[in-house]
Residue frames as qw, qx, qy, qz and C-alpha x, y, z in Angstrom:
[[0.492, 0.526, -0.627, -0.296, 192.40, 50.26, -17.06],
 [0.015, -0.224, 0.954, -0.199, 192.92, 47.36, -14.77],
 [0.524, 0.229, 0.608, -0.550, 189.21, 46.93, -14.20],
 [0.669, 0.519, -0.180, -0.501, 188.60, 46.81, -17.97],
 [0.344, 0.438, -0.826, -0.086, 191.26, 44.16, -18.42],
 [0.228, -0.051, 0.890, -0.392, 189.78, 42.15, -15.60],
 [0.632, 0.371, 0.311, -0.605, 186.32, 42.48, -17.16],
 [0.610, 0.530, -0.458, -0.370, 187.60, 41.35, -20.56],
 [0.143, 0.335, -0.925, 0.109, 189.47, 38.47, -19.02],
 [0.413, 0.107, 0.748, -0.508, 186.38, 37.39, -17.12],
 [0.676, 0.475, 0.051, -0.562, 184.25, 37.69, -20.25],
 [0.476, 0.509, -0.680, -0.227, 186.75, 35.70, -22.31],
 [0.083, -0.199, 0.939, -0.268, 186.87, 33.03, -19.65],
 [0.568, 0.268, 0.547, -0.553, 183.07, 32.72, -19.63],
 [0.663, 0.551, -0.216, -0.458, 182.90, 32.62, -23.44],
 [0.290, 0.465, -0.834, -0.056, 185.71, 30.06, -23.59],
 [0.283, -0.053, 0.876, -0.386, 184.04, 27.91, -20.95],
 [0.658, 0.399, 0.328, -0.548, 180.72, 28.06, -22.78],
 [0.583, 0.581, -0.453, -0.343, 182.34, 27.29, -26.15],
 [0.083, 0.364, -0.923, 0.096, 184.26, 24.40, -24.61],
 [0.459, 0.119, 0.751, -0.460, 181.08, 23.01, -23.09],
 [0.686, 0.520, 0.075, -0.503, 179.16, 23.41, -26.34],
 [0.435, 0.577, -0.657, -0.216, 182.02, 21.91, -28.35],
 [0.136, -0.226, 0.938, -0.227, 182.30, 18.98, -25.94],
 [0.591, 0.285, 0.566, -0.500, 178.57, 18.36, -26.16],
 [0.647, 0.599, -0.193, -0.430, 178.65, 18.53, -29.96],
 [0.256, 0.499, -0.825, -0.069, 181.62, 16.16, -30.14],
 [0.320, -0.053, 0.881, -0.344, 179.99, 13.69, -27.74],
 [0.665, 0.429, 0.334, -0.512, 176.73, 13.80, -29.73],
 [0.559, 0.620, -0.438, -0.333, 178.58, 13.31, -33.03],
 [0.075, 0.385, -0.917, 0.074, 180.62, 10.42, -31.63],
 [0.473, 0.111, 0.758, -0.435, 177.52, 8.77, -30.15],
 [0.684, 0.530, 0.066, -0.497, 175.67, 9.16, -33.45],
 [0.458, 0.582, -0.641, -0.203, 178.56, 7.67, -35.44],
 [0.122, -0.244, 0.934, -0.229, 178.99, 4.82, -32.96],
 [0.603, 0.264, 0.562, -0.500, 175.28, 4.09, -33.10],
 [0.669, 0.587, -0.191, -0.414, 175.30, 4.13, -36.91],
 [0.283, 0.520, -0.805, -0.048, 178.38, 1.89, -37.05],
 [0.293, -0.098, 0.886, -0.345, 176.97, -0.56, -34.51],
 [0.684, 0.388, 0.340, -0.515, 173.62, -0.70, -36.29],
 [0.590, 0.602, -0.439, -0.312, 175.37, -1.32, -39.59],
 [0.089, 0.398, -0.907, 0.104, 177.52, -4.04, -38.03],
 [0.477, 0.084, 0.751, -0.448, 174.47, -5.67, -36.46],
 [0.712, 0.511, 0.080, -0.475, 172.59, -5.52, -39.76],
 [0.439, 0.576, -0.666, -0.177, 175.57, -6.94, -41.63],
 [0.138, -0.246, 0.926, -0.249, 175.86, -9.72, -39.07],
 [0.609, 0.273, 0.565, -0.485, 172.15, -10.51, -39.34],
 [0.634, 0.592, -0.241, -0.435, 172.32, -10.41, -43.15],
 [0.369, 0.477, -0.795, -0.065, 175.17, -12.91, -43.38],
 [0.335, -0.089, 0.853, -0.391, 173.62, -15.06, -40.66],
 [0.708, 0.395, 0.316, -0.493, 170.47, -15.34, -42.75],
 [0.576, 0.601, -0.484, -0.269, 172.52, -16.07, -45.87],
 [0.041, 0.378, -0.912, 0.156, 174.39, -18.76, -43.94],
 [0.562, 0.110, 0.668, -0.476, 171.07, -20.27, -42.81],
 [0.738, 0.522, -0.047, -0.424, 169.98, -20.49, -46.46],
 [0.393, 0.563, -0.724, -0.072, 173.26, -22.18, -47.37],
 [0.231, -0.217, 0.889, -0.330, 172.91, -24.66, -44.52],
 [0.692, 0.284, 0.438, -0.498, 169.35, -25.50, -45.56],
 [0.681, 0.586, -0.304, -0.316, 170.42, -26.06, -49.16],
 [0.192, 0.478, -0.853, 0.084, 173.32, -28.28, -48.14],
 [0.460, -0.029, 0.774, -0.434, 170.91, -30.28, -45.98],
 [0.762, 0.441, 0.138, -0.454, 168.64, -30.72, -49.01],
 [0.500, 0.588, -0.619, -0.145, 171.60, -31.95, -51.06],
 [0.118, -0.309, 0.902, -0.278, 172.42, -34.45, -48.31],
 [0.649, 0.185, 0.546, -0.496, 168.82, -35.68, -48.32],
 [0.726, 0.544, -0.208, -0.366, 168.93, -36.21, -52.09],
 [0.299, 0.503, -0.810, 0.038, 172.11, -38.27, -51.77],
 [0.340, -0.118, 0.833, -0.421, 170.50, -40.31, -48.98],
 [0.748, 0.356, 0.239, -0.506, 167.43, -40.91, -51.18],
 [0.600, 0.574, -0.510, -0.225, 169.70, -42.15, -53.95],
 [0.010, 0.355, -0.910, 0.215, 170.99, -44.74, -51.51],
 [0.570, -0.226, -0.683, -0.396, 167.48, -46.29, -51.65],
 [0.655, -0.643, -0.189, -0.349, 166.56, -45.45, -48.11],
 [0.804, -0.188, -0.326, 0.461, 169.83, -46.44, -46.45],
 [0.206, -0.978, -0.025, 0.020, 170.71, -43.58, -44.06],
 [0.639, 0.481, -0.283, 0.528, 174.16, -42.12, -44.53],
 [0.579, -0.537, -0.323, 0.522, 176.24, -41.23, -41.46],
 [0.047, 0.998, 0.002, -0.048, 177.00, -37.58, -40.86],
 [0.838, 0.103, 0.056, 0.533, 180.41, -37.24, -42.45],
 [0.226, -0.854, 0.056, 0.465, 182.96, -34.54, -41.82],
 [0.331, -0.339, 0.616, 0.629, 185.04, -35.43, -44.86],
 [0.574, 0.534, -0.023, -0.621, 183.42, -34.29, -48.15],
 [0.318, 0.416, -0.793, -0.312, 185.46, -36.87, -50.08],
 [0.119, 0.034, 0.968, -0.216, 183.96, -39.66, -47.97],
 [0.479, 0.458, 0.443, -0.604, 180.45, -38.34, -48.59],
 [0.499, 0.556, -0.394, -0.535, 181.10, -38.30, -52.34],
 [0.143, 0.263, -0.950, -0.087, 182.41, -41.87, -52.14],
 [0.305, 0.235, 0.825, -0.413, 179.25, -42.96, -50.33],
 [0.516, 0.559, 0.151, -0.631, 177.10, -41.23, -52.92],
 [0.397, 0.511, -0.625, -0.436, 178.88, -43.10, -55.72],
 [0.418, -0.125, 0.884, -0.169, 177.88, -46.52, -54.35],
 [0.711, 0.477, 0.353, -0.377, 174.98, -46.73, -56.80],
 [0.531, 0.716, -0.389, -0.233, 177.32, -46.39, -59.78],
 [0.073, -0.470, 0.877, -0.063, 179.68, -48.98, -58.29],
 [0.596, 0.118, 0.730, -0.314, 176.74, -51.38, -57.89],
 [0.699, 0.628, 0.038, -0.341, 175.73, -50.83, -61.51],
 [0.311, 0.687, -0.646, -0.117, 179.30, -51.55, -62.65],
 [0.272, -0.285, 0.902, -0.175, 179.58, -54.73, -60.56],
 [0.686, 0.308, 0.551, -0.361, 176.18, -56.05, -61.70],
 [0.632, 0.698, -0.164, -0.294, 176.96, -55.35, -65.36],
 [0.143, 0.621, -0.770, -0.036, 180.41, -56.92, -65.13],
 [0.446, -0.115, 0.853, -0.244, 179.09, -60.08, -63.43],
 [0.727, 0.467, 0.362, -0.349, 176.30, -60.48, -66.01],
 [0.502, 0.734, -0.391, -0.237, 178.71, -59.99, -68.91],
 [0.061, -0.485, 0.871, -0.044, 181.13, -62.61, -67.55],
 [0.574, 0.094, 0.759, -0.293, 178.33, -65.13, -67.06],
 [0.704, 0.612, 0.126, -0.338, 176.94, -64.58, -70.57],
 [0.322, 0.706, -0.611, -0.156, 180.42, -64.94, -72.11],
 [0.290, -0.292, 0.900, -0.144, 180.93, -68.21, -70.22],
 [0.683, 0.329, 0.568, -0.321, 177.59, -69.58, -71.51],
 [0.601, 0.726, -0.152, -0.297, 178.35, -68.54, -75.10],
 [0.093, 0.610, -0.784, -0.073, 181.78, -70.23, -74.98],
 [0.458, -0.048, 0.866, -0.195, 180.16, -73.46, -73.79],
 [0.689, 0.545, 0.332, -0.342, 177.58, -73.25, -76.58],
 [0.398, 0.737, -0.476, -0.268, 180.40, -72.84, -79.10],
 [0.151, -0.359, 0.921, -0.024, 181.89, -76.12, -77.88],
 [0.590, 0.272, 0.696, -0.306, 178.48, -77.80, -78.21],
 [0.582, 0.689, -0.082, -0.424, 178.27, -76.48, -81.75],
 [0.183, 0.566, -0.782, -0.185, 181.43, -78.39, -82.64],
 [0.323, -0.037, 0.928, -0.184, 179.99, -81.59, -81.15],
 [0.603, 0.499, 0.410, -0.467, 176.76, -81.02, -83.02],
 [0.374, 0.639, -0.477, -0.474, 178.66, -80.91, -86.30],
 [0.017, -0.244, 0.965, 0.095, 179.54, -84.62, -86.05],
 [0.406, 0.331, 0.777, -0.348, 175.91, -85.58, -85.39],
 [0.496, 0.663, 0.029, -0.560, 174.74, -83.57, -88.39],
 [0.246, 0.510, -0.741, -0.361, 177.24, -85.37, -90.65],
 [0.173, -0.001, 0.980, -0.100, 175.98, -88.70, -89.37],
 [0.484, 0.515, 0.496, -0.505, 172.41, -87.64, -90.13],
 [0.429, 0.652, -0.324, -0.535, 173.40, -86.74, -93.66],
 [0.206, 0.364, -0.885, -0.204, 174.98, -90.17, -94.20],
 [0.793, -0.183, -0.294, -0.502, 172.01, -91.94, -92.62],
 [0.728, 0.016, -0.640, 0.244, 174.19, -93.71, -90.04],
 [0.280, -0.630, 0.305, -0.657, 173.20, -92.10, -86.73],
 [0.461, -0.016, -0.847, 0.264, 174.05, -94.27, -83.75],
 [0.509, -0.689, -0.514, -0.048, 172.10, -94.56, -80.51],
 [0.547, -0.412, -0.204, 0.700, 174.90, -92.77, -78.71],
 [0.181, 0.123, 0.239, 0.946, 174.74, -89.87, -81.17],
 [0.310, -0.609, -0.522, -0.510, 170.98, -89.59, -80.72],
 [0.586, -0.640, -0.408, 0.284, 171.53, -89.37, -76.96],
 [0.448, -0.189, 0.006, 0.874, 174.21, -86.76, -77.49],
 [0.013, -0.392, -0.410, -0.823, 171.82, -84.74, -79.63],
 [0.465, -0.697, -0.513, -0.186, 169.20, -84.88, -76.89],
 [0.587, -0.525, -0.252, 0.563, 171.70, -83.70, -74.27],
 [0.305, 0.055, 0.189, 0.932, 172.83, -80.86, -76.50],
 [0.196, -0.573, -0.491, -0.626, 169.25, -79.77, -76.97],
 [0.561, -0.701, -0.428, 0.103, 168.64, -79.79, -73.19],
 [0.547, -0.338, -0.074, 0.763, 171.85, -77.86, -72.54],
 [0.160, 0.292, 0.340, 0.879, 170.96, -75.34, -75.23],
 [0.344, -0.696, -0.482, -0.407, 167.53, -74.73, -73.70],
 [0.625, -0.626, -0.312, 0.345, 168.99, -74.40, -70.19],
 [0.486, -0.171, 0.061, 0.855, 171.72, -72.00, -71.30],
 [0.021, 0.474, 0.401, 0.784, 169.33, -69.82, -73.28],
 [0.475, -0.752, -0.432, -0.145, 167.16, -69.55, -70.17],
 [0.626, -0.483, -0.156, 0.593, 170.21, -68.57, -68.11],
 [0.324, 0.157, 0.227, 0.905, 171.09, -65.89, -70.64],
 [0.215, -0.649, -0.434, -0.586, 167.58, -64.45, -70.47],
 [0.609, -0.700, -0.345, 0.139, 167.68, -64.53, -66.66],
 [0.596, -0.265, -0.024, 0.757, 171.10, -62.91, -66.57],
 [0.189, 0.356, 0.314, 0.860, 170.01, -60.16, -68.95],
 [0.321, -0.785, -0.499, -0.178, 167.29, -59.17, -66.49],
 [0.520, -0.374, -0.228, 0.733, 170.03, -57.21, -64.67],
 [0.173, 0.316, 0.262, 0.895, 169.17, -54.31, -66.96],
 [0.365, -0.737, -0.461, -0.334, 165.98, -53.69, -64.97],
 [0.633, -0.644, -0.232, 0.362, 167.90, -53.25, -61.72],
 [0.499, -0.155, 0.125, 0.844, 170.73, -51.23, -63.22],
 [0.059, 0.536, 0.437, 0.720, 168.24, -49.11, -65.15],
 [0.439, -0.809, -0.377, -0.102, 166.45, -48.22, -61.92],
 [0.633, -0.518, -0.068, 0.572, 169.73, -47.36, -60.22],
 [0.387, 0.124, 0.286, 0.868, 170.91, -45.21, -63.11],
 [0.125, -0.707, -0.459, -0.524, 167.56, -43.41, -63.15],
 [0.544, -0.771, -0.272, 0.187, 167.89, -42.65, -59.43],
 [0.588, -0.287, 0.096, 0.750, 171.42, -41.34, -59.97],
 [0.222, 0.378, 0.396, 0.807, 170.37, -39.10, -62.86],
 [0.296, -0.792, -0.422, -0.328, 167.39, -37.71, -60.94],
 [0.619, -0.653, -0.176, 0.399, 169.57, -37.09, -57.89],
 [0.502, -0.067, 0.197, 0.839, 172.21, -35.27, -59.92],
 [0.039, 0.572, 0.431, 0.696, 169.55, -33.08, -61.52],
 [0.449, -0.816, -0.354, -0.086, 168.04, -32.19, -58.15],
 [0.632, -0.496, -0.030, 0.595, 171.46, -31.41, -56.68],
 [0.377, 0.222, 0.319, 0.840, 172.26, -29.30, -59.73],
 [0.149, -0.739, -0.421, -0.505, 169.05, -27.34, -59.24],
 [0.575, -0.762, -0.240, 0.176, 169.71, -26.80, -55.52],
 [0.618, -0.284, 0.101, 0.726, 173.33, -25.73, -56.05],
 [0.251, 0.382, 0.372, 0.808, 172.49, -23.39, -58.91],
 [0.282, -0.800, -0.412, -0.331, 169.59, -21.85, -56.99],
 [0.599, -0.725, -0.151, 0.304, 171.54, -21.27, -53.78],
 [0.573, -0.097, 0.185, 0.793, 174.60, -19.96, -55.64],
 [0.127, 0.491, 0.384, 0.772, 172.61, -17.48, -57.68],
 [0.392, -0.806, -0.397, -0.197, 170.33, -16.45, -54.80],
 [0.621, -0.636, -0.089, 0.449, 173.13, -15.80, -52.32],
 [0.502, 0.060, 0.262, 0.822, 175.23, -14.12, -55.01],
 [0.010, -0.642, -0.399, -0.655, 172.42, -11.74, -55.90],
 [0.504, -0.805, -0.313, 0.002, 171.67, -11.03, -52.23],
 [0.630, -0.433, 0.024, 0.644, 175.30, -10.19, -51.44],
 [0.340, 0.265, 0.353, 0.830, 175.52, -8.06, -54.57],
 [0.191, -0.756, -0.415, -0.469, 172.30, -6.21, -53.69],
 [0.600, -0.712, -0.242, 0.274, 173.49, -5.70, -50.11],
 [0.552, -0.217, 0.130, 0.795, 176.69, -4.06, -51.34],
 [0.159, 0.356, 0.416, 0.821, 174.87, -1.85, -53.84],
 [0.380, -0.573, -0.202, -0.697, 171.82, -0.90, -51.72],
 [0.324, 0.022, -0.793, 0.515, 172.71, -1.36, -48.04],
 [0.321, -0.087, 0.289, -0.898, 169.59, 0.57, -46.98],
 [0.720, -0.084, -0.449, -0.522, 167.30, -2.28, -48.06],
 [0.632, -0.390, 0.558, -0.369, 166.20, -4.78, -45.42],
 [0.221, -0.257, 0.928, 0.155, 166.96, -8.49, -45.71],
 [0.529, 0.395, 0.713, -0.234, 163.41, -9.57, -46.52],
 [0.481, 0.790, 0.014, -0.381, 163.24, -7.23, -49.52],
 [0.091, 0.648, -0.704, -0.276, 166.69, -8.28, -50.78],
 [0.355, -0.080, 0.931, -0.022, 165.85, -11.97, -50.36],
 [0.571, 0.542, 0.536, -0.305, 162.47, -11.68, -52.10],
 [0.416, 0.802, -0.215, -0.370, 163.92, -9.79, -55.08],
 [0.040, -0.524, 0.828, 0.195, 166.81, -12.25, -55.45],
 [0.426, 0.098, 0.894, -0.095, 164.58, -15.33, -55.30],
 [0.564, 0.667, 0.313, -0.371, 162.11, -13.81, -57.76],
 [0.305, 0.760, -0.455, -0.349, 164.91, -13.08, -60.22],
 [0.157, -0.330, 0.926, 0.091, 166.37, -16.58, -59.88],
 [0.521, 0.307, 0.755, -0.253, 162.95, -18.21, -60.20],
 [0.549, 0.740, 0.114, -0.372, 162.09, -16.25, -63.34],
 [0.196, 0.703, -0.626, -0.275, 165.50, -17.05, -64.85],
 [0.182, -0.253, 0.950, 0.006, 165.69, -20.76, -64.07],
 [0.753, 0.094, -0.082, -0.646, 162.10, -22.02, -64.30],
 [0.900, -0.147, 0.400, -0.092, 163.57, -25.40, -63.38],
 [0.099, -0.594, 0.692, 0.398, 166.81, -26.70, -64.96],
 [0.339, 0.061, 0.922, 0.177, 164.96, -29.76, -66.32],
 [0.384, 0.670, 0.597, -0.217, 162.18, -27.83, -67.99],
 [0.522, 0.524, 0.373, 0.560, 163.94, -26.18, -70.87],
 [0.205, -0.867, -0.148, 0.431, 164.95, -22.97, -69.15],
 [0.465, 0.871, -0.077, 0.135, 166.56, -20.23, -71.21],
 [0.845, -0.179, -0.051, 0.501, 170.23, -21.18, -70.95],
 [0.372, 0.536, 0.030, 0.757, 171.23, -17.77, -72.26],
 [0.373, -0.783, -0.032, -0.496, 169.47, -16.07, -69.35],
 [0.868, -0.477, -0.033, 0.130, 171.10, -18.44, -66.88],
 [0.745, 0.141, 0.006, 0.652, 174.55, -17.84, -68.38],
 [0.113, 0.702, 0.051, 0.702, 173.94, -14.10, -68.31],
 [0.583, -0.758, -0.007, -0.295, 173.03, -14.14, -64.64],
 [0.898, -0.279, 0.013, 0.339, 176.04, -16.32, -63.80],
 [0.557, 0.411, 0.024, 0.722, 178.28, -13.91, -65.72],
 [0.202, -0.809, -0.043, -0.551, 176.81, -11.05, -63.70],
 [0.752, -0.645, 0.101, -0.087, 177.91, -12.89, -60.56],
 [0.036, -0.778, 0.623, 0.070, 181.40, -13.51, -61.95],
 [0.589, -0.141, 0.795, 0.028, 180.97, -17.17, -62.91],
 [0.682, 0.615, -0.041, -0.393, 180.99, -17.12, -66.69]]
């Protein structure tokens, strides 16, 4: 009886040892597999968001270049404060305002002087009607005529400011449109890529990026070229910006 018990005990010990070894091996394999899967996923996620960040950086750089172009070739310093960058970008509008204000003040001054000359001219006209124009009045009439010609020329010269301000306003409008296109494109592209990554994590970055850019391109077709605003609004609503 004792020998049977010893045999059973030995057999149980061997079976237990084998099961423990097999179980340990299975657990180690499962843990290694899960760790590998988790690490791969983390690496892929890190690479995905790194690529998205690169796209954002490139788009922001393009926006900066557009603002610098609007400054008519004057390079802007690299600014850490966004408010300061916006202030620098608004210089063109400030210049337009100053030029317009200066021209308006000068024209008003000329017109006021011409109004005074008009009063002086009234006396000469009365003298002409009565046939008693003096030599002094004839000289006054000549001076008024010269002043009138000079002031009219100044008005025409002053009004030429519209060419300069028109060019500046055109640059500003074109810059705003380009920035709008860049911002809208990068917002929609990155939004679609992040959304696709969450919904289909098995897709690689190149496929996600290509599909997102194709969808944005087909939806926008250029903000200045009569794109379907309904399609744009629909895509923005899909991304939570409606």
